N, C-alpha and C positions, 0 to 999 in steps of 0.2 A: 456916280458910283466909281470908285477907284479899285484897281486890282493889279496884281503882279502879272498874271497870265489870263488873257481873254481868249476863249475858244469859240469860234463861230461855227456852230453845227454840233448836234448831239448824237451823231451816228457812231459806228465802231471806232473810227479814228478820233473823233471829237471827244466822246465821253472817256475813252482811254487816256487821251492827252490831259484832260481836266483832272482825272483821278491821279494820274502820275505826277502832275505838277503839284497837286495838293499834298501828295506823299512826301514831296521834296521840300515842303514848307511854304509853298506859294499860297497867296490868296487867289484862288482860281474861280473864274466865272465862266459858265457855259451858256451861250445864247442859242436858243433853239425855238423855231416858230411852230413846230408841230405840237399837238396836244400830248404826245408821248415821246420819251427819249428812245433811242435805239436805231434811228435812221432806217434806210431801206432794208438792211440786212435783218434786223430784229422785227421790224413791223410788217414789211411786205416782201421780203426777199429770202435770205438764207433760211431763217428759222421756220416760218410758215411753210415754205416749199418742202423743207426736209421733213416736216410733220406729214405732209402729203405723201412724200416718198415712203415713209413708214406705213401709212395707210395702204399704199399701193402694194407694198410687200406683203402686208397682212392679207389683202384680198387675194393675192396670188397664192399664198401659202395655205390659207384657211377657207377660201371661197366665200367669205362674208366680209361686209364692210364694218368699219367702226363708225359710230354715229358722228364723232367729232374728235379731233385731237387738238386740244387747246394749248396755248403757249402763254405763260406768264413770265415776263422778264422784269427783274427788279432793278433797273438802272437808277431810277430815282432814289431807291433805298441805298444804293452804293454811293450816290452823291451825298446823301445826308450823312452817311457813316464817315465819309472822307472830308466833309466840310466844304464841298463844292456847291456854290450857289448857282441855281438854274434861273436864268432870266428868260421869261417866255415872251417871244416876239421875234419879228424879222429885223435882222441887223445888217447895217451897211457901214462901210468905213467912211467916217466924216473927215478924218485926216490920218496921218501915220501913227497916231497914238490914241485915237478915239473911234469907238463904234457907236453909231446912233441906233437906238432901238425904237422901232415904230410903236408909238403909244406908251413909251417909257422913258426913263432917263438915260443919258449918255453913259457909256462905260469907257473909262480911260484906263490905259494899260501900259505896262513896260514892254511886254511881249505879247504877240497874238499868234494864234494857230488857226488857220483856215481849214475847215473840214466840212465843206458844204455838199459833198457827195456828187451824185450824178442823176441823170434823168433818161428815160427810154427814148431812143431815137425813132423817128417815123419818116420813112423816105417819101419823096414827092410822087406817089403813085395815085392815079385817078381812082377814086372810090374808097380810098383807105380811111376816109373820115366817117365811114359807116359806124354806128354804135355796135355793130357786130364784130368790128375789128378792134381788139383790145390789146393792151400791153400786159406785162406780167402782173402788175397790180390789179388791173381789171379782170384778169383771169382768176386770180385768187379770190376776187369778190363774187364770183359766180356761185349761185345756190343750186344749180342743176348741172349735171354732166352732159355736155353736148354729145349728140349722137355722132356727129361728124366734126372733127376739128382739123382745120388747115393751119399749119405753122409756117410763117414766113421767116426763114432764117434757121440754118442748121448748126448754129454754134452751141455753146454750153447751155444757155437758157432754153433754147428751142428743143434740144435733145433731152434735157431733163424733163420738161413738160410733156414731150412726146412719150417718154417712157412711163410717166405717171398716168397720163390719160388713156393710154392703151390698156393699162391695168384696170383703170376705172371703167372700161368698156367702150370708149370712143373709137371710131374709125379715124385714124390719124394719117394725114399727109404732110410731109415736110417738103417745102420748096426752098432750095438753096442755090444761089447763083454760082458758087464755086463748085469744083468737081468733087469735093469731099466734105463729109461732116466734120465738125470740130477742127477746122483747118489749121489752127495754131498748135494742135497737139501732134504727137508722134503718128506718122502715117499708118503704121501697123495697127495702132490702137483705133484709129478712125475706121479702118477696114473691118476690124473685129466688131466694132459697134454696128456698122452698116449691115454686116452679115447677121448679127443677132436681131436687129430691127426687122430685117427682111423676113426672118423666120417667124417673127411675131405678127407679121402682116402690116407693119407700118410702111406706107408707100413713100418711097424716096424719089424725089424729082431733083436730081443734082445737076449742076451746070446749067441751070435754067433760071431766067429772070422773070419775076412777076411784072406784068405790064398793066393790068387793070383789075379792079374788083367791082362787081355789080351786086347790088342788094335789091331783090325784088320784094322785100317785105317779109318773106318767109324763109329765104335761104340766100347764101352767098354763092356767086359764081366767080371763081378766081381764074384769071387768064394768065398764062405763063408760057415760056418757050416759044415754039413755032406753032401758034394756034391751038395749044392744048388748054384744057380747062379742068378744074376740080370744084366740086360742090361741097359746101360746108355750112353748118349751122352757126359756127363761130370761127373767128380767125385770130390767132395769136401773132402779133407783130413783134418779133424778137431779133432785130437786126443790129443790136448793140446799144450802148449807153454813152451819152455825152457828158462832159464835165459841167457841173453847175458853177459857172464863173462870171456870168453876166449880171449886171445891176448890183454888184457888191461894192463898187467904188474902188476896186483894186487898181485899175489902170491910172486913176487920178493921183494915187500916192506912189506910183512908180513900180508896182509889182508886174513883172512880165508874165504874160499869159497868151495862150492860143485857144480860141474857142473850140477847136477840135481836140487838141492834145491836153489842154488844161493849164494849170499854173506851173511855171518852171520852178523846180526845187532841186537842190543838190542832195547828196547822200546824207547830209545832216538834216535835210528837209527845210533848209533855209531858202527863202525866195530871194529875189533881187533887192529886196529891202531887208537888211540883215536881221532885224529883230522881229520879222514876221515870217512864220513858217506855214507850210501847207502839207496836208496829209490826206491819204485816202483817194477816192475816185476823182476828186476835183483836181488832183495833182499827180496821179499815178498812172504808169503804164500797166500796172496790175490792178484790175478792178475786182479785188477780193477783200473780204472782210478781215481775214487774218493778216494781210499786208497792212491794212489800215490800223489794226491793233498795234503792230510793231512800229509803224511810222509814227503813231500817236505817242507811244512811249519815248521814242527817240527825239521827237520834236520837243516834248515837255522837258526831257532831261537837258537838252541843249539850251532851251529857254531859261533854265535855272542854272546855267553856267557849267554844265558837264560837257563832255565830248563823246557823243555817241553817233554811230552810223548805222544805216540800213544796208545789209548785205543782200543783194538781189539773187544770189546764186542758189540759195537754199529755199526758195519759195515753193511750197507744195501746190500742186494743181489738181484739186479734187473735182471730179465730175460725178454727180449722183444719178447716173443713169442705171439701167439694169441690162447688162452688167455694168458695175461701177468701173470708172477709169481714174487713175491717179498717176501723176508724174512729178518729178523734181529734177532740177538740173537740166542738162541738154537732152533734146530728143536725138534719135539716131542720126537724122538728116543734119541737124545742127552740129553734132559732133564730127561727122565726116566732112562737113564744110570747113570746120576750123582746124581739124587735125589730119585731114586727108586719109592716107592709108594706115596711119598709126592709131587705128581704132579697132577694138575687139568688142563683140556683142555676144551675150549669152541669153538664151530664151528658154525658160522652164515652164512647161504647161501644167495647168491645174489638174489635169487628168492623171498626172504622176504624183500628186500630193495626197497623202492618205486622208487628211482632215477634209479636204475639198471633196474627195470621193464620198466620205461619210455624209457630208451635207448635200450631196447631189448638186454641187455647184462647180462644175468642171469646165465651164466656158472661160476661155482666156488664158493668160500667162503672166509671168513676170520677166521683164527684160532688163539686163544689166549692161551698162555701157561704160567702157573705160579706155584710156589711152594706153598704148602698149610700151611706151618708153619707160615710164616710172610706175605704171599700174594704177594711176590715180583714177578713182571713180568719177565719172563725168555726169552720169544720170541714171535714174531708174524710171521705168515706165511699167505700169501694171494695169491689167484688165481682169476683172473677176471679183470674187467674193471679198467684201470688207476691205478692199484695197485703199479706200479713202482713210481708213484707220491705219493700215499697215505702212503707208507712205512715210510716216514719221520716222521710221528707221532710216530711210533714205535721206531725210532732212538732216538728221544727226550725223550720218556718215559724211555727207557733203560739207556740212559746217566744220567737221573735224578734219577735212581734207584726207579722208581715209582712202586707202588703196583697195582694189578689188580683192586682193589677198586677205586683207583684214576682214572683209565681209564674208568671204567664202570660207575662211578658216575658223571663224567664230562658231560657237555652238548655238543651235536653235532647238528649243524644246520640241519634243516629239510626242504625239502627233499634233502639229499646229500648222496654221496657214503661213506663219512667218518663216517656216522652213524654206518656202519657195524663193525667198530673197537670197538666202545662202546658196541654194541650189542653182539659181541663175548665175551667181558669181562663179560657181564651179564649172558650169557649162561654158562661160566666157573664157575660163582658163584651160578648157579642154580636159577637165577632170571630173566630169559628171559621174555621180554615184547612182542616182535613181533614174537615169535614162540610159538606154543602150547606146553604145558608141556609134557614131555615124559610119555608114558603110563607105569603105574606100572605093573610089572609082576602079572598075575593072581594068587591069593592065592591057594596054594596046597590044594587039597581035604583032 
């Protein structure tokens, strides 16, 4: 089989790349071994977990469960409509212009895009091989809600599932070796989430390392810290994901890769072999479906002779906990590290937003971060209602290199949640309208 662009992997980065290449006139082939297209995100990641998020919200709001929220994703239909051929099977690079497909014919190509995704990591802890210790895919496969759920890892995946299962009725304990939840996110957002989790009864064991897990056949005993233990009926192991790069034949054809960091690729998504590109979790420092979508588009366009780049500055960071968290651009700590004292921050609480008060959703705030020399907006961080949707305003602002004045002076419909973005900018400029002015320190005698 001959083609212009061969895509190895049918997840968010891969299927997007294949469709975009076909739109540009390529004969595109996508090689995917799983029985369904969509990758981790659509099959066992973003989409099914967010369906559970909606169920958890419904339980909290209405006091009753949904029997099931199903997800039907028509990627195969999109392939057919765009003329992309799906080759079912496991592919490995035979040489720099050929992918061998197990049980099928070779695929020869002019350009190739590697989009093989990632896999859940499992640390070398004694007892973690128990069938009661599952990764996120295994947790999604459960048919019963565990009475007690222990979560190893307080990152995005661990916190999202903690939020979901507490709403489902589980007693949840999070064990995290670092001193904060979601350590990559803004520190104030992490503190806000920890406070909300504490009020909901989610036990947080932060700054403590898991040392051993014992399974007596009826329950787990998880050892951590200095002789501490927690009992659970199930344990979620969510300590991160590693790039799927081994046994693909990449090294033999000269593609540089690291088994921890993934495939080396530039802003054009080119690897060290110029006609081979890499996108998504297997080659990204962002393990997010939406970055894979964009990287897939860029790789396909460049494979077809265009010049496109991925801009990492405007990547939204949604976290589907309760309360939701979302950020884009720099966190406050990153901004102060890069710009020193030339940073101003404004924080507007939801309790001062009319729409949030109407919805009884006043936990959290919107934080605006800008540099003071030119007023350039550096970042937005949000905690609270529907912020994973609202963050798109920040994405557009950062992509446009907007100033904080542009955001603060623009009109926001009233009463809406989006007003809080404008208001945070006004706070940062010292021009707050719907917050009382800060009290000035009393003059010294």
